[in-house]
C-alpha positions in Angstrom: -28.3 -46.2 29.0 -26.3 -43.5 27.2 -24.3 -42.8 30.3 -23.5 -46.5 30.7 -22.2 -46.6 27.0 -20.1 -43.5 27.5 -18.7 -44.9 30.7 -17.9 -48.2 29.0 -16.2 -46.5 26.0 -14.1 -44.3 28.4 -13.0 -47.4 30.4 -12.1 -49.2 27.1 -10.0 -46.3 26.0 -8.2 -46.1 29.3 -7.5 -49.8 29.2 -6.0 -49.5 25.7 -3.8 -46.6 26.7 -2.5 -48.4 29.8 -1.6 -51.6 27.8 1.4 -49.8 26.4 4.4 -51.7 27.7 7.1 -50.3 29.9 9.8 -50.2 27.2 7.5 -48.4 24.8 6.9 -45.8 27.5 10.6 -44.9 27.8 11.7 -45.6 24.2 13.3 -42.6 22.5 16.4 -40.4 22.4 18.2 -39.1 25.5 21.2 -36.9 26.1 23.6 -38.3 28.7 26.5 -37.4 30.9 28.7 -39.7 32.8 30.9 -38.4 35.6 32.8 -39.6 38.6 36.1 -40.8 40.0 38.1 -43.9 39.2 41.1 -45.9 40.4 43.5 -45.6 37.5 46.7 -47.7 37.8 46.5 -47.3 41.6 45.7 -43.6 41.7 42.2 -42.0 42.4 41.4 -39.6 39.5 38.5 -37.7 38.2 37.4 -39.1 34.9 36.7 -36.6 32.1 33.0 -36.3 31.8 31.6 -38.2 28.9 28.6 -36.7 27.1 26.6 -38.0 24.2 23.2 -39.4 23.1 21.5 -42.6 24.1 18.7 -44.2 22.3 16.3 -46.8 23.8 14.9 -49.1 21.2 11.9 -51.4 21.9 12.8 -55.1 21.9 10.1 -56.8 24.1 7.7 -55.7 26.8 10.4 -55.9 29.4 13.7 -55.5 27.5 15.3 -52.9 25.3 18.4 -52.3 23.2 20.4 -49.2 24.4 22.8 -47.5 21.9 25.3 -44.9 23.1 27.0 -42.4 20.8 29.7 -40.5 22.8 30.5 -37.0 21.6 34.1 -37.3 20.2 34.2 -40.9 21.3 33.0 -44.4 20.6 29.6 -45.9 19.7 28.6 -48.9 21.9 25.4 -50.7 22.7 23.9 -53.2 25.2 20.6 -54.7 26.2 18.7 -54.0 29.4 15.9 -55.5 31.4 13.1 -53.1 32.6 10.9 -53.9 35.6 8.7 -51.1 36.9 10.9 -48.1 37.5 14.1 -50.1 37.5 16.5 -50.7 34.5 19.3 -53.2 34.6 22.1 -53.0 32.0 23.7 -56.1 30.6 27.5 -55.9 30.7 29.2 -53.8 28.1 32.8 -54.2 27.0 34.4 -51.0 26.0 37.6 -48.9 26.0 37.9 -45.9 28.3 40.5 -43.3 27.2 42.3 -41.3 29.9 45.5 -39.3 29.9 47.5 -42.4 30.8 46.2 -44.3 27.7 43.4 -46.6 26.8 41.8 -48.9 29.4 39.6 -51.9 28.5 36.7 -52.2 31.0 33.5 -54.1 31.6 30.7 -51.7 32.4 27.7 -52.8 34.5 25.0 -50.8 36.1 21.4 -50.2 37.0 19.2 -47.2 37.1 15.9 -45.6 38.1 13.4 -44.4 35.6 11.7 -41.0 36.2 9.2 -39.2 33.9 11.7 -37.6 31.6 15.0 -38.8 33.0 16.9 -42.0 33.9 19.7 -42.0 36.5 22.2 -44.9 36.3 24.8 -46.0 38.8 27.7 -47.5 36.8 30.7 -49.7 37.6 33.8 -49.9 35.4 35.8 -53.1 36.0 39.2 -53.5 34.4 42.8 -54.4 35.1 44.1 -50.8 35.1 40.9 -48.8 35.7 38.1 -49.4 38.2 35.2 -47.3 39.4 32.2 -48.3 41.4 30.3 -45.1 41.8 29.9 -43.4 38.4 26.7 -41.5 37.8 25.1 -41.4 34.4 22.3 -38.9 34.0 20.0 -39.3 30.9 17.5 -36.6 30.0 14.9 -37.3 27.3 15.3 -35.1 24.2 
C-alpha cells in the first residue's frame, strides 16, 4: 500500500513537471550572432556580424514575444509560433546599416530549438538588400 502511494505521488509530480508549456521551457535571455552574405545593390557582400541579446517572453502555450537588442545597434521585436522543436518568426521590419547606407528590409525566418541554443535561418527582403541564407545562432545565457 505504501509503495502504491509513493508510486502515485511520483507519477503526479512527473505529470506536473511535464505540464510546463513549450514557451516556458525556452523563455529567458540569449546571446545572438547573425552572419552571412547578402546581395547589396547588385553586389554580393559579407554583412558585418550583428551581435546582441535576445529575450524570449512567454505569451501563450505556443507563442512568444522575442526582443532583440543589437550591440551598437537598434532594438526590435517580433512574435513567434513554437511547435515542438521548431520556431517560426513573424515578419520584422527593420533597417540594416551597411557601408553603402541604410537599407530597409523585411526579416523572416525559422529555427530549430536545442537544449541551450536556437539556430535560425533568416531572410532579408528589401529593394536594395536581399539575403536568403543568413544564420542566427542564439545561446542561452
